[in-house]
ZAMAR-62033 format. One record per residue (C-alpha): residue number from 1; residue in one letter; x, y, z. Coordinates in steps of 0.1 Angstrom, whole numbers, plus 5000, padded with zeros to 4 digits. Each point is the difference from the previous one (the first is absolute). Layout:
NUM;A;X;Y;Z
...
end
This chain:
1;M;0874;6916;6257
2;N;4974;5028;4997
3;T;4987;4986;4968
4;W;4997;4964;5013
5;K;4965;4985;5005
6;K;4990;4990;5035
7;R;5006;4963;4994
8;T;5036;5007;4991
9;K;5005;5024;5030
10;A;4987;4973;5023
11;V;5028;4977;4990
12;H;5030;5023;4995
13;T;4999;5033;5019
14;G;5018;5007;5033
15;I;5026;4972;4997
16;R;5032;5006;5021
17;R;5025;4973;4991
18;S;5029;4991;5023
19;Q;5035;4994;4988
20;Y;4989;4964;4990
21;N;4976;5012;4974
22;E;4972;4977;5011
23;V;4969;4996;4978
24;S;4975;4998;5028
25;E;4999;5029;5025
26;A;5022;4994;5030
27;I;4986;4999;5036
28;F;5021;5021;5023
29;L;4991;4985;5033
30;T;5018;5025;5022
31;Q;4987;5025;5026
32;G;5031;5022;4998
33;F;5028;5012;4977
34;V;5038;5005;5004
35;Y;5019;5032;4995
36;D;5037;5001;4990
37;T;5007;5029;5024
38;A;4984;5019;5028
39;E;4999;5030;4976
40;D;4980;4979;4975
41;A;4975;4991;5027
42;E;4996;5036;5010
43;A;4995;5012;4964
44;R;4974;4973;4993
45;F;4980;5010;5031
46;I;5001;5036;4989
47;Q;4988;4992;4964
48;A;4998;4965;4986
49;G;5004;4997;4962
50;D;4974;4984;4977
51;D;5016;4966;5003
52;E;5014;5002;5035
53;F;4984;4984;5031
54;I;5002;5004;5037
55;Y;4976;4976;5017
56;A;4973;4976;4988
57;R;4973;5020;5016
58;Y;5011;5030;4979
59;G;5006;4981;4968
60;N;5015;4969;4984
61;P;5012;4991;4965
62;T;4974;4973;4994
63;V;4972;5022;5014
64;A;5012;5029;4978
65;M;4998;4978;4970
66;F;4963;4993;5008
67;E;4993;5037;5007
68;D;5016;5010;4967
69;R;4981;4973;4980
70;I;4965;5007;5014
71;A;5006;5037;4996
72;A;5009;4996;4964
73;L;4970;4978;4994
74;E;4976;5025;5017
75;G;5016;5031;4983
76;A;5010;5014;5034
77;E;5033;5018;5007
78;D;5008;4979;5031
79;G;4986;4975;5025
80;F;5005;4988;5036
81;A;4994;4963;5007
82;T;4982;4991;5032
83;A;4994;4970;5022
84;S;4964;4996;4990
85;G;4972;5017;4980
86;M;4986;5016;5032
87;A;5035;5014;5008
88;A;4999;5017;4966
89;V;4965;5015;5006
90;N;5010;5011;5035
91;G;5034;5014;4989
92;A;4986;5019;4971
93;L;4974;5017;5022
94;T;5017;5004;5033
95;S;5033;5012;4986
96;M;4984;5031;4985
97;L;4973;5008;5026
98;R;4999;5018;5033
99;A;4975;5012;5025
100;G;4976;5025;4985
101;D;5002;4986;4964
102;H;4969;4991;4981
103;V;4996;4969;4979
104;V;4971;4990;4977
105;S;4996;4963;4994
106;S;4977;4977;4982
107;R;4978;4980;5024
108;A;5003;4966;4983
109;L;5033;4988;5013
110;F;5017;4968;5012
111;G;4994;4997;5038
112;S;5036;5007;5010
113;C;5001;5031;4978
114;L;4969;5013;5018
115;Y;5017;4993;5034
116;I;5030;5022;4990
117;L;4977;5028;4990
118;E;4973;4997;5026
119;E;5021;4990;5030
120;I;5037;5008;4996
121;L;4999;5033;4981
122;S;4971;5014;5019
123;R;5017;4990;5033
124;Y;5028;5023;4991
125;G;4979;5030;4989
126;V;4996;4994;4963
127;E;4964;5008;4988
128;V;4987;4974;4975
129;T;4969;5005;4978
130;F;4985;4970;4983
131;V;4981;5001;4967
132;D;4983;4977;4975
133;G;5030;4995;4977
134;T;4980;4997;4968
135;D;4982;5034;5007
136;L;5021;5028;4986
137;A;4977;5026;5015
138;A;5007;4985;5034
139;W;5037;5003;4994
140;Q;4996;5036;4989
141;A;4979;5009;5031
142;A;5024;4983;5024
143;I;5034;5013;4986
144;R;5009;5033;5017
145;S;5027;5026;4995
146;E;5019;4985;5029
147;T;4996;4963;4990
148;K;5035;4984;5001
149;A;4993;4967;4984
150;V;4973;4978;4984
151;F;5001;4962;5002
152;F;4980;4973;4982
153;E;5002;4965;4986
154;S;4998;5003;4962
155;I;4978;4969;5001
156;S;4983;4995;5034
157;N;5003;4968;5020
158;P;4978;4979;4998
159;T;4971;5018;4981
160;L;5022;5010;4971
161;E;4989;5036;4996
162;V;5023;5018;4975
163;I;5011;5035;5009
164;D;5009;5026;4974
165;I;5036;5007;5007
166;A;5004;5029;4975
167;Q;4969;5018;5012
168;V;5007;4996;5038
169;A;5036;5011;4993
170;Q;4989;5031;4982
171;L;4978;5010;5029
172;S;5028;4993;5025
173;H;5028;5017;4981
174;A;4979;5032;4998
175;V;5006;5004;5037
176;G;5035;4986;5001
177;A;4990;4967;5016
178;T;5021;4968;4995
179;V;4981;4971;4983
180;I;5008;4966;5015
181;V;4986;4970;4982
182;D;4999;4964;5013
183;N;5002;4982;4967
184;V;5001;4964;5010
185;F;4970;4988;4979
186;A;5011;5019;4969
187;T;5035;4984;5002
188;P;5032;5015;4985
189;V;4991;4983;4968
190;F;4968;5019;4993
191;S;5009;5032;5020
192;D;5006;5034;4985
193;A;4992;5017;5033
194;I;5029;5024;5000
195;A;4994;5011;4964
196;Q;4963;5004;5010
197;G;5009;5024;5028
198;A;5009;4980;5031
199;D;5029;5015;5019
200;V;5007;4969;5022
201;V;4991;4963;4992
202;V;5001;4973;5026
203;Y;5000;4962;4994
204;S;4997;4970;5022
205;A;5028;4980;4983
206;T;4986;4970;5019
207;K;4973;4998;4973
208;H;5007;4999;4962
209;I;5036;5011;5002
210;D;5010;4969;5020
211;G;4971;4982;4985
212;Q;5007;4966;5017
213;G;4991;5005;5036
214;R;5035;4999;5013
215;A;5008;5033;5018
216;L;4987;5033;5013
217;G;5012;5032;4984
218;G;4989;5034;4988
219;V;5013;5031;4982
220;I;4994;5037;4999
221;L;5006;5017;4966
222;G;5002;5037;4992
223;T;5024;5029;4992
224;R;5036;4997;5012
225;D;4995;5029;5023
226;F;4970;4984;5017
227;I;5016;4966;5003
228;R;5034;5010;5012
229;G;4991;5032;5017
230;T;4967;4990;5018
231;V;4995;4963;4999
232;E;5035;4987;5005
233;P;5008;5019;5032
234;Y;4967;4988;5016
235;M;5004;4964;4989
236;K;5036;4995;5008
237;H;4995;5014;5035
238;T;4968;4980;5007
239;G;5013;4968;4986
240;G;4975;4990;4973
241;S;5025;4991;4973
242;M;5000;4969;4978
243;S;5024;4971;5005
244;P;5026;4992;4973
245;F;4987;4965;4995
246;T;4964;5012;4996
247;A;5012;5026;4975
248;W;5017;4972;4980
249;M;4967;4981;4999
250;M;4982;5031;4989
251;L;5025;5005;4972
252;K;4994;4965;4988
253;G;4962;5006;5002
254;L;5003;5031;4978
255;E;5016;4980;4973
256;T;4968;4981;4994
257;I;4974;5025;5012
258;D;4988;5011;4966
259;L;4994;4964;4988
260;R;4983;4990;5032
261;V;4977;5030;5005
262;R;4989;5002;4964
263;A;4990;4963;5001
264;Q;4982;5005;5033
265;A;4981;5030;4987
266;A;4990;4981;4969
267;T;4986;4972;5022
268;G;4983;5025;5022
269;Q;4982;5014;4971
270;Y;4990;4966;4988
271;L;4987;4989;5034
272;A;4981;5032;5006
273;E;4982;4998;4966
274;Q;4991;4964;5005
275;L;4987;5004;5035
276;E;4980;5031;4991
277;A;4985;4983;4969
278;E;4987;4971;5021
279;G;4981;5024;5023
280;T;5001;4977;5030
281;L;5018;5024;5023
282;S;4984;5031;5014
283;N;5030;5021;4989
284;V;5032;4996;4980
285;I;5024;5030;5004
286;Y;5029;5004;4976
287;P;5013;5033;4985
288;G;5003;4982;4966
289;L;4963;4994;4998
290;T;4979;5025;4981
291;S;4975;4998;5029
292;H;5026;5015;5023
293;A;4993;5036;5008
294;Q;5036;5011;4992
295;N;5006;4976;4971
296;A;5010;5027;4976
297;L;5023;5016;5026
298;A;5017;4967;5007
299;H;5008;4995;4964
300;Q;5012;5036;4996
301;Q;5021;4999;5031
302;M;5013;4964;4999
303;G;4991;4984;4967
304;A;4987;4969;5018
305;G;4977;4990;5028
306;G;5027;4986;5023
307;T;5006;4967;5018
308;V;4972;5001;5026
309;L;4963;4996;4998
310;S;4973;4999;5028
311;I;4968;4980;5000
312;D;4970;5000;5024
313;A;4986;4967;5011
314;G;4971;5018;5017
315;S;5008;4992;5037
316;K;5028;4991;5024
317;E;4987;4964;5001
318;A;5000;4997;4963
319;A;5034;5016;4997
320;F;5015;4976;5025
321;N;4983;4970;4983
322;L;5014;5011;4966
323;L;5035;5005;5015
324;N;5000;4967;5017
325;T;4990;4982;4968
326;L;5028;5014;4979
327;D;5029;4976;4990
328;I;5024;5021;4980
329;W;4994;5034;5015
330;T;5019;5004;5033
331;I;4983;5017;5030
332;S;5025;5026;5012
333;N;5002;5038;5003
334;N;5028;5009;4976
335;L;4997;5009;4964
336;G;5021;5003;4968
337;D;5013;4965;5005
338;A;5007;4973;4974
339;K;4974;4979;5019
340;S;4964;5012;4997
341;I;4987;5012;5034
342;A;4965;5005;5013
343;T;4994;5024;5030
344;H;4970;5009;5021
345;P;5007;5036;5008
346;A;4973;5006;5025
347;T;5015;4974;5024
348;T;5037;5004;4992
349;T;5016;5030;4983
350;H;4972;5025;5009
351;Q;4987;4983;5032
352;R;5011;5028;5023
353;L;4976;5025;4982
354;S;4966;5005;5015
355;E;4970;4983;4984
356;E;4988;5034;4990
357;T;5033;5010;4984
358;R;5002;4967;4980
359;A;4964;5006;4988
360;M;5009;5035;4989
361;L;5030;4988;4981
362;G;4981;4972;4983
363;I;5018;4972;5019
364;T;4969;4977;5003
365;P;4999;4968;5021
366;G;5000;4980;4967
367;L;5029;5018;4983
368;I;5029;4978;4990
369;R;5032;5015;4985
370;L;5017;4978;4974
371;S;5037;5006;4992
372;V;5007;4982;4967
373;G;5031;4979;4998
374;L;5018;4982;4972
375;E;4980;4968;4997
376;D;4981;4990;4969
377;P;4970;5024;4996
378;D;4975;4972;4993
379;D;5011;4981;5031
380;L;4994;5031;5021
381;L;4966;5005;4984
382;D;4990;4964;5005
383;D;5010;5002;5036
384;L;4979;5032;5006
385;Q;4970;4987;4981
386;G;5000;4967;5020
387;A;5001;5019;5032
388;I;4973;5024;4989
389;R;4978;4970;4989
390;S;5004;4984;5034
391;L;4984;5030;5018
392;P;4965;4993;5014
393;D;4971;5016;4982
end
């Protein structure tokens, strides 16, 4: 298995077949498990074996298959599947931090991630320092000898800044800090975050892993000691675990993720190049464009520009007009779906931020985030061009 490519791992790793030797992974829809004797129950509660289960909140065979498969795909020793992507972010941070600890985080984050860092962690005595994630000097100045963890999105949402994982990890490891990376926009297909220095990787499985808008889910990936010694006790007692049925859907999603994501990224590159060449929009942001400030880093770190681009229509009114004119693109706030989705971050995903904070992060009133789906690239381009042409001069 260690020599398999990611596409093969995404189909075959982690399988636990029952006595019936089924081809498709089984869904174990059970919240509890039976013991032959009272002594067996006692022994399992003292120390459960690798393939022994106690209660669905602690673990389940279908969930374990998903954890094993995504860990193999990411190059991690282990993983813990969670009820949502935000449960993964919260679990990765909160399980390891306590009052008096210091965290350094990039400033450009999804609104709910900012809420955890600014509101929840600070409420319980954790000090958080925010920096410009693309500024290595800022990271170096903020990381202290007592820094416990650093946190960042490898590609920021929605302005698509790319952070140098290897360089930030080097600075962090020099003081013994744990590097936690939210890697949603990079996807497991293009990610080499652990090889590049990340200690912990979190995903919202709701996005590309499911890929079809069906279910919420998340996963925390890292060393076996961190996952089973730090994350699991916190998650199983606070109740943020993934359901077996959701895990089964995520397993099915992983079987096709490589094909889907590569097709979406190729379309993203095509759309970004065409829209930039037309010169109608005030800004086209895509890591795969040579005009992007971190273009070289994106190709070095991921080998592609990803499945999301952002465009600026110039104003909120123009952005709304553009969105309301689209036929194929769906107005929603998810991403990584088979359907192409258009989002206005300033009034949806990042609306709780102050106007000043949005301006500092580059989330302008005219910014639209475009998550590329699996439709024909030319149909998507025609739809965007038609909506852009309909904008008043």
